[in-house]
N, CA, C, O and the ligand as a Tripos MOL2 file, in Angstrom:
@<TRIPOS>MOLECULE
protein
  269   267    68     0     0
PROTEIN
NO_CHARGES

@<TRIPOS>ATOM
      1 N         -18.6080  -48.3910  137.1970 N.3       1 MET1
      2 CA        -17.9800  -47.0560  136.7350 C.3       1 MET1
      3 C         -16.5990  -47.1310  136.7100 C.2       1 MET1
      4 O         -16.0120  -47.8880  137.4840 O.2       1 MET1
      5 N         -15.9950  -46.4200  135.8960 N.am      2 PHE2
      6 CA        -14.4290  -46.2770  135.8890 C.3       2 PHE2
      7 C         -14.0440  -45.2440  137.1500 C.2       2 PHE2
      8 O         -14.6220  -44.1620  137.2580 O.2       2 PHE2
      9 N         -13.2160  -45.5950  137.9050 N.am      3 VAL3
     10 CA        -12.7860  -44.6870  139.0450 C.3       3 VAL3
     11 C         -11.5090  -43.9670  138.7930 C.2       3 VAL3
     12 O         -11.4510  -42.7420  138.8990 O.2       3 VAL3
     13 N         -10.5000  -44.6860  138.4670 N.am      4 GLU4
     14 CA         -9.0740  -43.9900  138.4070 C.3       4 GLU4
     15 C          -8.1100  -45.0510  137.7890 C.2       4 GLU4
     16 O          -8.3130  -46.2640  137.7420 O.2       4 GLU4
     17 N          -7.0430  -44.3850  137.3340 N.am      5 THR5
     18 CA         -5.8480  -45.1310  136.8280 C.3       5 THR5
     19 C          -4.7160  -45.1720  137.8130 C.2       5 THR5
     20 O          -4.2840  -44.1270  138.2970 O.2       5 THR5
     21 N          -4.2420  -46.3050  138.1120 N.am      6 GLN6
     22 CA         -3.1960  -46.5220  138.9870 C.3       6 GLN6
     23 C          -2.1300  -47.1390  138.4350 C.2       6 GLN6
     24 O          -2.2690  -48.1490  137.7440 O.2       6 GLN6
     25 N          -0.9140  -46.5680  138.6950 N.am      7 LYS7
     26 CA          0.3570  -46.9680  138.1430 C.3       7 LYS7
     27 C           1.0360  -47.7350  139.2860 C.2       7 LYS7
     28 O           1.0760  -47.2620  140.4220 O.2       7 LYS7
     29 N           1.5880  -48.9640  138.9620 N.am      8 THR8
     30 CA          2.3150  -49.7710  139.8600 C.3       8 THR8
     31 C           3.6390  -50.1530  139.2150 C.2       8 THR8
     32 O           3.8670  -50.3080  138.0160 O.2       8 THR8
     33 N           4.4740  -50.2750  140.2570 N.am      9 LEU9
     34 CA          5.8620  -50.7720  139.7700 C.3       9 LEU9
     35 C           6.3340  -52.1490  140.4330 C.2       9 LEU9
     36 O           6.5960  -52.3490  141.6190 O.2       9 LEU9
     37 N           6.3720  -52.9830  139.4370 N.am     10 LYS10
     38 CA          6.7090  -54.3820  140.2570 C.3      10 LYS10
     39 C           8.0190  -54.5880  139.9550 C.2      10 LYS10
     40 O           8.5000  -54.2910  138.8610 O.2      10 LYS10
     41 N           8.8120  -55.2230  141.1210 N.am     11 LEU11
     42 CA         10.1580  -55.6130  141.0570 C.3      11 LEU11
     43 C          10.1020  -57.1480  141.1600 C.2      11 LEU11
     44 O           9.3400  -57.7500  141.9150 O.2      11 LEU11
     45 N          11.0600  -57.7670  140.2550 N.am     12 PHE12
     46 CA         11.1810  -59.2920  140.3520 C.3      12 PHE12
     47 C          12.5180  -59.5710  139.9530 C.2      12 PHE12
     48 O          13.1610  -58.8210  139.2170 O.2      12 PHE12
     49 N          13.0040  -60.7810  140.4920 N.am     13 LYS13
     50 CA         14.3730  -61.2200  140.0740 C.3      13 LYS13
     51 C          14.3640  -62.1120  139.1070 C.2      13 LYS13
     52 O          13.4610  -62.9480  139.1080 O.2      13 LYS13
     53 N          15.2840  -62.1260  138.1580 N.am     14 ARG14
     54 CA         15.3270  -62.9360  137.0650 C.3      14 ARG14
     55 C          16.8310  -63.4130  136.9430 C.2      14 ARG14
     56 O          17.7480  -62.5920  136.9750 O.2      14 ARG14
     57 N          17.0420  -64.7370  136.8060 N.am     15 GLU15
     58 CA         18.4200  -65.2450  136.5830 C.3      15 GLU15
     59 C          18.6490  -65.5120  135.0380 C.2      15 GLU15
     60 O          17.9150  -66.2290  134.3590 O.2      15 GLU15
     61 N          19.8080  -64.8120  134.5570 N.am     16 SER16
     62 CA         20.1830  -64.9250  133.3120 C.3      16 SER16
     63 C          20.8760  -66.3570  133.0170 C.2      16 SER16
     64 O          21.1180  -67.1510  133.9260 O.2      16 SER16
     65 N          21.1670  -66.6040  131.6770 N.am     17 LYS17
     66 CA         21.6960  -67.8520  131.5250 C.3      17 LYS17
     67 C          23.0800  -68.0770  131.9260 C.2      17 LYS17
     68 O          23.6180  -69.1770  131.8020 O.2      17 LYS17
     69 N          23.7620  -66.8720  132.4890 N.am     18 LEU18
     70 CA         25.0970  -67.0540  133.0770 C.3      18 LEU18
     71 C          25.0270  -67.2210  134.4460 C.2      18 LEU18
     72 O          26.0910  -67.2200  135.0660 O.2      18 LEU18
     73 N          23.8110  -67.3900  135.1410 N.am     19 GLY19
     74 CA         23.6420  -67.4710  136.4210 C.3      19 GLY19
     75 C          23.6750  -66.0950  137.0850 C.2      19 GLY19
     76 O          23.6480  -66.1420  138.3140 O.2      19 GLY19
     77 N          23.7270  -64.9220  136.5520 N.am     20 VAL20
     78 CA         23.5550  -63.5880  137.2240 C.3      20 VAL20
     79 C          22.2030  -63.2870  137.4000 C.2      20 VAL20
     80 O          21.3370  -63.4140  136.5340 O.2      20 VAL20
     81 N          22.0160  -62.8260  138.7080 N.am     21 CYS21
     82 CA         20.5440  -62.3400  139.1140 C.3      21 CYS21
     83 C          20.4990  -60.9030  138.7980 C.2      21 CYS21
     84 O          21.3360  -60.1130  139.2360 O.2      21 CYS21
     85 N          19.4140  -60.5320  137.9550 N.am     22 HIS22
     86 CA         19.2050  -58.9640  137.8230 C.3      22 HIS22
     87 C          17.7270  -58.8260  138.4280 C.2      22 HIS22
     88 O          16.8760  -59.7150  138.4540 O.2      22 HIS22
     89 N          17.6150  -57.5610  138.8930 N.am     23 THR23
     90 CA         16.2380  -57.1700  139.2070 C.3      23 THR23
     91 C          15.6260  -56.3130  138.0590 C.2      23 THR23
     92 O          16.1740  -55.3460  137.5290 O.2      23 THR23
     93 N          14.4480  -56.8050  137.7750 N.am     24 VAL24
     94 CA         13.6970  -56.2520  136.7420 C.3      24 VAL24
     95 C          12.5130  -55.4800  137.1810 C.2      24 VAL24
     96 O          11.7060  -55.8630  138.0290 O.2      24 VAL24
     97 N          12.4760  -54.3750  136.5420 N.am     25 ARG25
     98 CA         11.2790  -53.4710  137.0400 C.3      25 ARG25
     99 C          10.2580  -53.5380  135.8610 C.2      25 ARG25
    100 O          10.5280  -53.4130  134.6670 O.2      25 ARG25
    101 N           9.0070  -53.7650  136.4340 N.am     26 ARG26
    102 CA          8.0650  -53.6890  135.2100 C.3      26 ARG26
    103 C           6.8750  -52.6180  135.7870 C.2      26 ARG26
    104 O           6.3320  -52.6890  136.8890 O.2      26 ARG26
    105 N           6.6370  -51.6490  134.7700 N.am     27 LYS27
    106 CA          5.6380  -50.8620  135.1300 C.3      27 LYS27
    107 C           4.3440  -51.3630  134.4840 C.2      27 LYS27
    108 O           4.1850  -51.7520  133.3270 O.2      27 LYS27
    109 N           3.3170  -51.2540  135.6310 N.am     28 ASN28
    110 CA          2.0450  -51.7390  135.3420 C.3      28 ASN28
    111 C           0.9670  -50.7010  135.4180 C.2      28 ASN28
    112 O           0.9600  -50.0250  136.4470 O.2      28 ASN28
    113 N           0.0480  -50.4540  134.5050 N.am     29 ILE29
    114 CA         -1.1530  -49.5180  134.5720 C.3      29 ILE29
    115 C          -2.4200  -50.5160  134.8420 C.2      29 ILE29
    116 O          -2.7960  -51.4710  134.1630 O.2      29 ILE29
    117 N          -2.9000  -50.0390  135.9320 N.am     30 MET30
    118 CA         -4.2720  -50.7520  136.2540 C.3      30 MET30
    119 C          -5.3800  -49.6910  136.3450 C.2      30 MET30
    120 O          -5.1890  -48.5740  136.8240 O.2      30 MET30
    121 N          -6.5680  -50.1260  135.8430 N.am     31 TYR31
    122 CA         -7.7370  -49.3400  135.8590 C.3      31 TYR31
    123 C          -8.6390  -49.7570  137.0370 C.2      31 TYR31
    124 O          -9.0010  -50.9230  137.1970 O.2      31 TYR31
    125 N          -8.9650  -48.7930  137.8110 N.am     32 ILE32
    126 CA         -9.8260  -49.2080  139.0060 C.3      32 ILE32
    127 C         -11.4360  -48.9210  138.5200 C.2      32 ILE32
    128 O         -11.8780  -47.9060  137.9830 O.2      32 ILE32
    129 N         -12.0250  -49.9430  138.8270 N.am     33 PHE33
    130 CA        -13.7020  -49.7600  138.6960 C.3      33 PHE33
    131 C         -14.3590  -50.1230  139.8090 C.2      33 PHE33
    132 O         -13.9710  -50.9050  140.6770 O.2      33 PHE33
    133 N         -15.5530  -49.4150  139.7420 N.am     34 LYS34
    134 CA        -16.3800  -49.7880  140.7850 C.3      34 LYS34
    135 C         -17.6090  -50.5150  140.1340 C.2      34 LYS34
    136 O         -18.1690  -49.9690  139.1830 O.2      34 LYS34
    137 N         -18.0400  -51.6890  140.5920 N.am     35 CYS35
    138 CA        -18.9310  -52.3920  140.0530 C.3      35 CYS35
    139 C         -20.3770  -51.7060  140.2250 C.2      35 CYS35
    140 O         -20.8000  -51.3550  141.3270 O.2      35 CYS35
    141 N         -21.0620  -51.5570  139.0750 N.am     36 ASP36
    142 CA        -22.2890  -50.8230  139.1690 C.3      36 ASP36
    143 C         -23.4860  -51.7010  139.6600 C.2      36 ASP36
    144 O         -24.6380  -51.2680  139.6700 O.2      36 ASP36
    145 N         -23.1440  -52.9750  140.0710 N.am     37 THR37
    146 CA        -24.2860  -53.6090  140.6470 C.3      37 THR37
    147 C         -24.2410  -53.8510  142.0990 C.2      37 THR37
    148 O         -25.2460  -53.8130  142.8090 O.2      37 THR37
    149 N         -22.9890  -54.1150  142.5450 N.am     38 CYS38
    150 CA        -22.8000  -54.4870  144.0300 C.3      38 CYS38
    151 C         -21.8130  -53.5300  144.6970 C.2      38 CYS38
    152 O         -21.5560  -53.6600  145.8940 O.2      38 CYS38
    153 N         -21.2490  -52.5660  143.9470 N.am     39 GLY39
    154 CA        -20.4550  -51.5850  144.5520 C.3      39 GLY39
    155 C         -19.1100  -51.9600  145.0440 C.2      39 GLY39
    156 O         -18.4360  -51.1200  145.6400 O.2      39 GLY39
    157 N         -18.6460  -53.2240  144.8270 N.am     40 ASP40
    158 CA        -17.0530  -53.4720  144.8550 C.3      40 ASP40
    159 C         -16.2200  -52.8680  144.0200 C.2      40 ASP40
    160 O         -16.5750  -52.5190  142.8940 O.2      40 ASP40
    161 N         -14.9970  -52.6800  144.5020 N.am     41 THR41
    162 CA        -14.1310  -52.0190  143.4090 C.3      41 THR41
    163 C         -13.0860  -53.0800  143.1170 C.2      41 THR41
    164 O         -12.6050  -53.8100  143.9850 O.2      41 THR41
    165 N         -12.7670  -53.1100  141.8170 N.am     42 PHE42
    166 CA        -11.9240  -54.0680  141.1960 C.3      42 PHE42
    167 C         -11.0200  -53.5050  140.2600 C.2      42 PHE42
    168 O         -11.2660  -52.4220  139.7300 O.2      42 PHE42
    169 N          -9.9160  -54.2030  139.9970 N.am     43 LYS43
    170 CA         -8.8450  -53.7280  139.0160 C.3      43 LYS43
    171 C          -8.8690  -54.5860  137.8450 C.2      43 LYS43
    172 O          -9.2360  -55.7610  137.8480 O.2      43 LYS43
    173 N          -8.4170  -53.8670  136.7540 N.am     44 LYS44
    174 CA         -8.1070  -54.6400  135.5820 C.3      44 LYS44
    175 C          -6.8860  -53.9600  134.8580 C.2      44 LYS44
    176 O          -6.7670  -52.7430  134.7150 O.2      44 LYS44
    177 N          -5.9300  -54.9840  134.3900 N.am     45 PRO45
    178 CA         -4.6280  -54.3860  133.8490 C.3      45 PRO45
    179 C          -5.0450  -53.7480  132.5320 C.2      45 PRO45
    180 O          -5.9160  -54.2980  131.8580 O.2      45 PRO45
    181 N          -4.4420  -52.5600  132.1090 N.am     46 LYS46
    182 CA         -4.3510  -51.7760  131.1020 C.3      46 LYS46
    183 C          -4.6100  -52.6670  129.7950 C.2      46 LYS46
    184 O          -5.5160  -52.5330  128.9720 O.2      46 LYS46
    185 N          -3.5850  -53.6040  129.8190 N.am     47 ASN47
    186 CA         -3.4800  -54.3860  128.4430 C.3      47 ASN47
    187 C          -4.5620  -55.1550  128.1080 C.2      47 ASN47
    188 O          -4.7160  -55.5330  126.9470 O.2      47 ASN47
    189 N          -5.5100  -55.4980  129.1880 N.am     48 MET48
    190 CA         -6.7820  -56.3410  128.9770 C.3      48 MET48
    191 C          -7.8520  -55.3800  128.4770 C.2      48 MET48
    192 O          -8.9370  -55.9220  128.2640 O.2      48 MET48
    193 N          -7.7870  -54.1440  128.2560 N.am     49 ILE49
    194 CA         -8.7490  -53.2090  128.0890 C.3      49 ILE49
    195 C          -8.6740  -52.2580  127.0160 C.2      49 ILE49
    196 O          -7.7830  -51.4130  127.0920 O.2      49 ILE49
    197 N          -9.4150  -52.2430  126.0730 N.am     50 ASP50
    198 CA         -9.3090  -51.3450  124.9770 C.3      50 ASP50
    199 C          -9.7870  -49.7700  125.3650 C.2      50 ASP50
    200 O         -10.9660  -49.4750  125.5600 O.2      50 ASP50
    201 N          -8.7820  -48.9080  125.4340 N.am     51 PRO51
    202 CA         -9.1350  -47.6610  126.0950 C.3      51 PRO51
    203 C         -10.3390  -46.9400  125.6770 C.2      51 PRO51
    204 O         -10.9100  -46.1560  126.4350 O.2      51 PRO51
    205 N         -10.8180  -47.2410  124.2380 N.am     52 ASP52
    206 CA        -11.9520  -46.7220  123.7790 C.3      52 ASP52
    207 C         -13.2530  -47.2630  124.3790 C.2      52 ASP52
    208 O         -14.3260  -46.6610  124.4180 O.2      52 ASP52
    209 N         -13.0110  -48.4160  124.8130 N.am     53 ARG53
    210 CA        -14.2020  -48.8660  125.6400 C.3      53 ARG53
    211 C         -14.4080  -48.2290  126.9700 C.2      53 ARG53
    212 O         -15.5510  -48.1400  127.4170 O.2      53 ARG53
    213 N         -13.4660  -47.8150  127.5820 N.am     54 ILE54
    214 CA        -13.6710  -47.0490  128.7900 C.3      54 ILE54
    215 C         -14.5210  -45.8870  128.6920 C.2      54 ILE54
    216 O         -15.3430  -45.5790  129.5560 O.2      54 ILE54
    217 N         -14.2910  -45.1880  127.5270 N.am     55 LYS55
    218 CA        -14.9990  -43.8400  127.2390 C.3      55 LYS55
    219 C         -16.5100  -44.2250  126.9510 C.2      55 LYS55
    220 O         -17.4390  -43.6140  127.4790 O.2      55 LYS55
    221 N         -16.6940  -45.3260  126.0370 N.am     56 LYS56
    222 CA        -18.0550  -45.5580  125.5050 C.3      56 LYS56
    223 C         -18.8720  -46.3370  126.5470 C.2      56 LYS56
    224 O         -20.0880  -46.1730  126.6490 O.2      56 LYS56
    225 N         -18.1600  -47.2070  127.3370 N.am     57 VAL57
    226 CA        -18.9450  -48.0600  128.2080 C.3      57 VAL57
    227 C         -18.9790  -47.3680  129.7150 C.2      57 VAL57
    228 O         -17.9410  -47.1850  130.3510 O.2      57 VAL57
    229 N         -20.1140  -47.0540  130.1470 N.am     58 HIS58
    230 CA        -19.9830  -46.4620  131.6240 C.3      58 HIS58
    231 C         -20.3150  -47.2500  132.4820 C.2      58 HIS58
    232 O         -20.0900  -46.7980  133.6050 O.2      58 HIS58
    233 N         -20.8500  -48.4540  132.4760 N.am     59 LYS59
    234 CA        -21.2240  -49.4460  133.3370 C.3      59 LYS59
    235 C         -20.2730  -50.5020  133.4000 C.2      59 LYS59
    236 O         -19.9460  -51.0470  132.3460 O.2      59 LYS59
    237 N         -19.7550  -50.8910  134.5410 N.am     60 HIS60
    238 CA        -18.7560  -51.8840  134.6310 C.3      60 HIS60
    239 C         -19.1960  -52.8770  135.6900 C.2      60 HIS60
    240 O         -19.7740  -52.4590  136.6940 O.2      60 HIS60
    241 N         -18.9350  -54.2590  135.5090 N.am     61 PHE61
    242 CA        -19.3490  -55.0960  136.6230 C.3      61 PHE61
    243 C         -18.1210  -55.9750  137.0500 C.2      61 PHE61
    244 O         -17.1880  -56.1870  136.2750 O.2      61 PHE61
    245 N         -18.1670  -56.4320  138.2180 N.am     62 CYS62
    246 CA        -17.0320  -57.3130  138.8900 C.3      62 CYS62
    247 C         -17.3120  -58.7220  138.2370 C.2      62 CYS62
    248 O         -18.2770  -58.9970  137.5240 O.2      62 CYS62
    249 N         -16.3710  -59.4900  138.5830 N.am     63 LYS63
    250 CA        -16.5110  -60.9930  138.1940 C.3      63 LYS63
    251 C         -17.7720  -61.7060  138.5700 C.2      63 LYS63
    252 O         -18.2850  -62.5640  137.8520 O.2      63 LYS63
    253 N         -18.3210  -61.2630  139.8900 N.am     64 LYS64
    254 CA        -19.2390  -61.8980  140.4410 C.3      64 LYS64
    255 C         -20.6200  -61.5780  139.7160 C.2      64 LYS64
    256 O         -21.5240  -62.4010  139.5770 O.2      64 LYS64
    257 N         -20.6470  -60.3040  139.2910 N.am     65 CYS65
    258 CA        -21.8570  -59.7110  138.4950 C.3      65 CYS65
    259 C         -21.7680  -59.9660  137.0860 C.2      65 CYS65
    260 O         -22.7880  -60.3420  136.5070 O.2      65 CYS65
    261 N         -20.7340  -59.8220  136.4700 N.am     66 ASP66
    262 CA        -20.6100  -59.9420  135.0860 C.3      66 ASP66
    263 C         -20.7050  -61.4370  134.5260 C.2      66 ASP66
    264 O         -19.6840  -62.0850  134.2980 O.2      66 ASP66
    265 N         -21.9270  -61.9220  134.3290 N.am     67 LEU67
    266 CA        -22.2180  -63.1620  134.0410 C.3      67 LEU67
    267 C         -22.7730  -63.2030  132.5040 C.2      67 LEU67
    268 O         -23.1150  -64.2720  132.0000 O.2      67 LEU67
    269 ZN        -20.3710  -56.6620  141.3660 Zn       68 ZN68
@<TRIPOS>BOND
     1     1     2 1
     2     2     3 1
     3     3     4 2
     4     3     5 am
     5     5     6 1
     6     6     7 1
     7     7     8 2
     8     7     9 am
     9     9    10 1
    10    10    11 1
    11    11    12 2
    12    11    13 am
    13    13    14 1
    14    14    15 1
    15    15    16 2
    16    15    17 am
    17    17    18 1
    18    18    19 1
    19    19    20 2
    20    19    21 am
    21    21    22 1
    22    22    23 1
    23    23    24 2
    24    23    25 am
    25    25    26 1
    26    26    27 1
    27    27    28 2
    28    27    29 am
    29    29    30 1
    30    30    31 1
    31    31    32 2
    32    31    33 am
    33    33    34 1
    34    34    35 1
    35    35    36 2
    36    35    37 am
    37    37    38 1
    38    38    39 1
    39    39    40 2
    40    39    41 am
    41    41    42 1
    42    42    43 1
    43    43    44 2
    44    43    45 am
    45    45    46 1
    46    46    47 1
    47    47    48 2
    48    47    49 am
    49    49    50 1
    50    50    51 1
    51    51    52 2
    52    51    53 am
    53    53    54 1
    54    54    55 1
    55    55    56 2
    56    55    57 am
    57    57    58 1
    58    58    59 1
    59    59    60 2
    60    59    61 am
    61    61    62 1
    62    62    63 1
    63    63    64 2
    64    63    65 am
    65    65    66 1
    66    66    67 1
    67    67    68 2
    68    67    69 am
    69    69    70 1
    70    70    71 1
    71    71    72 2
    72    71    73 am
    73    73    74 1
    74    74    75 1
    75    75    76 2
    76    75    77 am
    77    77    78 1
    78    78    79 1
    79    79    80 2
    80    79    81 am
    81    81    82 1
    82    82    83 1
    83    83    84 2
    84    83    85 am
    85    85    86 1
    86    86    87 1
    87    87    88 2
    88    87    89 am
    89    89    90 1
    90    90    91 1
    91    91    92 2
    92    91    93 am
    93    93    94 1
    94    94    95 1
    95    95    96 2
    96    95    97 am
    97    97    98 1
    98    98    99 1
    99    99   100 2
   100    99   101 am
   101   101   102 1
   102   102   103 1
   103   103   104 2
   104   103   105 am
   105   105   106 1
   106   106   107 1
   107   107   108 2
   108   107   109 am
   109   109   110 1
   110   110   111 1
   111   111   112 2
   112   111   113 am
   113   113   114 1
   114   114   115 1
   115   115   116 2
   116   115   117 am
   117   117   118 1
   118   118   119 1
   119   119   120 2
   120   119   121 am
   121   121   122 1
   122   122   123 1
   123   123   124 2
   124   123   125 am
   125   125   126 1
   126   126   127 1
   127   127   128 2
   128   127   129 am
   129   129   130 1
   130   130   131 1
   131   131   132 2
   132   131   133 am
   133   133   134 1
   134   134   135 1
   135   135   136 2
   136   135   137 am
   137   137   138 1
   138   138   139 1
   139   139   140 2
   140   139   141 am
   141   141   142 1
   142   142   143 1
   143   143   144 2
   144   143   145 am
   145   145   146 1
   146   146   147 1
   147   147   148 2
   148   147   149 am
   149   149   150 1
   150   150   151 1
   151   151   152 2
   152   151   153 am
   153   153   154 1
   154   154   155 1
   155   155   156 2
   156   155   157 am
   157   157   158 1
   158   158   159 1
   159   159   160 2
   160   159   161 am
   161   161   162 1
   162   162   163 1
   163   163   164 2
   164   163   165 am
   165   165   166 1
   166   166   167 1
   167   167   168 2
   168   167   169 am
   169   169   170 1
   170   170   171 1
   171   171   172 2
   172   171   173 am
   173   173   174 1
   174   174   175 1
   175   175   176 2
   176   175   177 am
   177   177   178 1
   178   178   179 1
   179   179   180 2
   180   179   181 am
   181   181   182 1
   182   182   183 1
   183   183   184 2
   184   183   185 am
   185   185   186 1
   186   186   187 1
   187   187   188 2
   188   187   189 am
   189   189   190 1
   190   190   191 1
   191   191   192 2
   192   191   193 am
   193   193   194 1
   194   194   195 1
   195   195   196 2
   196   195   197 am
   197   197   198 1
   198   198   199 1
   199   199   200 2
   200   199   201 am
   201   201   202 1
   202   202   203 1
   203   203   204 2
   204   203   205 am
   205   205   206 1
   206   206   207 1
   207   207   208 2
   208   207   209 am
   209   209   210 1
   210   210   211 1
   211   211   212 2
   212   211   213 am
   213   213   214 1
   214   214   215 1
   215   215   216 2
   216   215   217 am
   217   217   218 1
   218   218   219 1
   219   219   220 2
   220   219   221 am
   221   221   222 1
   222   222   223 1
   223   223   224 2
   224   223   225 am
   225   225   226 1
   226   226   227 1
   227   227   228 2
   228   227   229 am
   229   229   230 1
   230   230   231 1
   231   231   232 2
   232   231   233 am
   233   233   234 1
   234   234   235 1
   235   235   236 2
   236   235   237 am
   237   237   238 1
   238   238   239 1
   239   239   240 2
   240   239   241 am
   241   241   242 1
   242   242   243 1
   243   243   244 2
   244   243   245 am
   245   245   246 1
   246   246   247 1
   247   247   248 2
   248   247   249 am
   249   249   250 1
   250   250   251 1
   251   251   252 2
   252   251   253 am
   253   253   254 1
   254   254   255 1
   255   255   256 2
   256   255   257 am
   257   257   258 1
   258   258   259 1
   259   259   260 2
   260   259   261 am
   261   261   262 1
   262   262   263 1
   263   263   264 2
   264   263   265 am
   265   265   266 1
   266   266   267 1
   267   267   268 2
@<TRIPOS>SUBSTRUCTURE
     1 MET1         2 RESIDUE 1 A MET
     2 PHE2         6 RESIDUE 1 A PHE
     3 VAL3        10 RESIDUE 1 A VAL
     4 GLU4        14 RESIDUE 1 A GLU
     5 THR5        18 RESIDUE 1 A THR
     6 GLN6        22 RESIDUE 1 A GLN
     7 LYS7        26 RESIDUE 1 A LYS
     8 THR8        30 RESIDUE 1 A THR
     9 LEU9        34 RESIDUE 1 A LEU
    10 LYS10       38 RESIDUE 1 A LYS
    11 LEU11       42 RESIDUE 1 A LEU
    12 PHE12       46 RESIDUE 1 A PHE
    13 LYS13       50 RESIDUE 1 A LYS
    14 ARG14       54 RESIDUE 1 A ARG
    15 GLU15       58 RESIDUE 1 A GLU
    16 SER16       62 RESIDUE 1 A SER
    17 LYS17       66 RESIDUE 1 A LYS
    18 LEU18       70 RESIDUE 1 A LEU
    19 GLY19       74 RESIDUE 1 A GLY
    20 VAL20       78 RESIDUE 1 A VAL
    21 CYS21       82 RESIDUE 1 A CYS
    22 HIS22       86 RESIDUE 1 A HIS
    23 THR23       90 RESIDUE 1 A THR
    24 VAL24       94 RESIDUE 1 A VAL
    25 ARG25       98 RESIDUE 1 A ARG
    26 ARG26      102 RESIDUE 1 A ARG
    27 LYS27      106 RESIDUE 1 A LYS
    28 ASN28      110 RESIDUE 1 A ASN
    29 ILE29      114 RESIDUE 1 A ILE
    30 MET30      118 RESIDUE 1 A MET
    31 TYR31      122 RESIDUE 1 A TYR
    32 ILE32      126 RESIDUE 1 A ILE
    33 PHE33      130 RESIDUE 1 A PHE
    34 LYS34      134 RESIDUE 1 A LYS
    35 CYS35      138 RESIDUE 1 A CYS
    36 ASP36      142 RESIDUE 1 A ASP
    37 THR37      146 RESIDUE 1 A THR
    38 CYS38      150 RESIDUE 1 A CYS
    39 GLY39      154 RESIDUE 1 A GLY
    40 ASP40      158 RESIDUE 1 A ASP
    41 THR41      162 RESIDUE 1 A THR
    42 PHE42      166 RESIDUE 1 A PHE
    43 LYS43      170 RESIDUE 1 A LYS
    44 LYS44      174 RESIDUE 1 A LYS
    45 PRO45      178 RESIDUE 1 A PRO
    46 LYS46      182 RESIDUE 1 A LYS
    47 ASN47      186 RESIDUE 1 A ASN
    48 MET48      190 RESIDUE 1 A MET
    49 ILE49      194 RESIDUE 1 A ILE
    50 ASP50      198 RESIDUE 1 A ASP
    51 PRO51      202 RESIDUE 1 A PRO
    52 ASP52      206 RESIDUE 1 A ASP
    53 ARG53      210 RESIDUE 1 A ARG
    54 ILE54      214 RESIDUE 1 A ILE
    55 LYS55      218 RESIDUE 1 A LYS
    56 LYS56      222 RESIDUE 1 A LYS
    57 VAL57      226 RESIDUE 1 A VAL
    58 HIS58      230 RESIDUE 1 A HIS
    59 LYS59      234 RESIDUE 1 A LYS
    60 HIS60      238 RESIDUE 1 A HIS
    61 PHE61      242 RESIDUE 1 A PHE
    62 CYS62      246 RESIDUE 1 A CYS
    63 LYS63      250 RESIDUE 1 A LYS
    64 LYS64      254 RESIDUE 1 A LYS
    65 CYS65      258 RESIDUE 1 A CYS
    66 ASP66      262 RESIDUE 1 A ASP
    67 LEU67      266 RESIDUE 1 A LEU
    68 ZN68       269 GROUP 0 **** ****
């Protein structure tokens, strides 16, 4: 089942062509699910999931159970 939406902010350093280092921020939205078979919680990034599917599909399975 769907549990919650979690927002994370990732910081990473990237070097430009001129050799200057910048800190780049990337916002990430993760959906937290609880496996309906074993009860494990797991995360999936928002961009991997169709938001309509979350509303329609009420059961979600982790990698171990989703075969
Ligand atoms: Zn499971």
